[in-house]
N, C-alpha and C positions, 0 to 999 in steps of 0.2 A: 681098040676097045671102044665100044659104043657109049657115047655120053648119055643116050637114052636109057641104056641098061643101068649105068651108074646112078642116074637119077631115080630110076624105079627101085633099085636096091636100097638106096638112101631113104626113099620114102617109106618102104616097107619096114626098114629097121627103125625109123622114127615112129611109125605107127604102132609097132608091136611093143608090148610091155614086157616081153620075155625074149630070150635069144631065138633067132630064126635059123632053122637048119639050112645048110648049103643045098641039100637035096631039094628042099621045098622051093628055094629061090631058083634053082636050076629048072625045076618043072614049070614054075610060073613064067620064066623068061625063055623057055625052050632052048637052053644051052647046057653044056656039060658042067659037072661039078667043079672040074679044074678051072674052067673059065670063071665061075663064081668066086673061087679062091683068089684068082688074079684081081677081080673087081674089088673084093674085100681088102686086098693088099693095097690097091690104089686108094681106096677110101681111108684106110689107116694112114697112109702117107699124107693125104689131104687134111685129115682131121686131127690126128694125134700129134699136135704141136702145142707149145706153151701158149700160143695166142688164140687157140680155138676153144670154144665152150663145149664142143662135142668131142667124143672119144669113141673109137671103134674097139670093142673088146671081142676077142675071138677065142673059141675053144676048138677042139679037134674037128667038130662038124657043124658049128653054128657061130653066128655073130650077133652082136647087139650094139646099138647106139646108146651110149650113156653120157653123162656129164663128165667133163674133164676132172680127173681125180684131184688136181691141184686146187679145185674150188670146193672141196669137201667142207671146210670150215665155214665158208660163206653160205653154202647150201644149208648146212645144219642150223646156222643162226637164222636164216630166212624161214626155215620150216618151224623153228621154235616160235617165232613171231606169229606165223600163220596158225600154228597149233593153239596158241594162247588167245587168238582173236575170237571175238564173240561169234556165236552162231547166228546166222540170218534166220528170218522167219521161215523161209522155205526149208532150210536145213533142220530147224526145230520140228517142222511138220513131218518131214521125212523120218527123222529120228523117232518121233512119237509113233508113227505108223510101224516102223521096224520094231520098236520096243514091244508094242502090243500085238503085232501080227507076225513077227518074225519066227523062223526064217522066212524070207519073202524074196521072190524073184524080182529083178529090176523091172521087167515088163509089167508085173502086177503093180509095183510101186508107181511106175509111170502112168498106168491107167487110173489109179486112185487119185493121183495128184493132177493128172491131165497135162503133164509136161514131161520132157526127157529129164531124168534125174541123174544122169551120168556124172556131171560135175559135182553135184551135191554128195553123191555116194563117195566120190574120190576124196572130197574134203573131209567127210566124216571118217573115212578110213585113215587119212593122214593124222587126224586128231586122235585116233585110237579109240573112237567111240563105237565103230562097227567093224565087222570083218566079213570076208567072203568065205563061204563054205560050199561044198558040193553035196547036194541031196539028190540021190538017184540020177547022178550025172548032170544035174542042173545047177548052175551057179546061183546061189542065193546069198542074202545078207542077213546078219543077226547082230545084236549088240554084243559088245565084248564084256568079259568079266571085269575089266578095269572100269567100264561105264557103270556096271551094276554096283561095284564096290564104291565108286565115287558118289553114287546116290545114297550110300549107306545101307544098301540092301544085301541080303545074302543070296537072293534068287530073284529072277525077273518077275516071277508070279506075285511078288510082294508089292508090285506097283499098284497104286490106287485103282480099284475097279478092274483089275486085270482080267478076272474070269469073265466079266460082263463084256469087255471090249475085245478080248482075244477071240471070242466066237461071234463077233458082231455080224449080223446078217448082211449088211452092206458090203463089208470086206469079203465075206464068204461068197457072195454072189459075184463080185468082181473076179475073185480068184477062180470060181467055177467057169465064168464066161471066158476068162483068159485061157484056161486049160482047153476049153472047147475050141476057141479060135486057133490055138496052136495045133490041136489035133486036126482041124480042118485044113490048115496050111500044109501039114505033113502029108495028108491024103491027096493034096493037089486039087 
């Protein structure tokens, strides 16, 4: 067994937020699916121990790297603390943009704020303030009903000056430029 292949599989499993299919791993590493199954078994033997923070979970045709199930209570208490923590100014800015402009693609949010918002989006999702949706095959973000209810609203359009800011020219121009840039990239 190649230690390089084990390392690459481990890296891909850690990188992915969902199970990775054996066939996909086999294609990427140019090996047979049965070889991938052996590698996954080796990783399970390495990680699935009481002293490891990582755990390899396997289905019929995919595997995922998750946290050790024995740490569920600890993780839950940590996430509760993180969920109750105050929002940072950048998180509030992103949440405001999503509230008034959502659903919105990450790339558009990044362009509006001028920085990569991946961590902010992750934290807002953990707090249950935003959610991912797919709009015409594109991943976008919008506020959750819990967030709307928490504000005491029955609909997002009840936000102050929603109509004015929802169609704000600056946001519209960034969204239009973003779409044009993406179309140009696709054309090559």
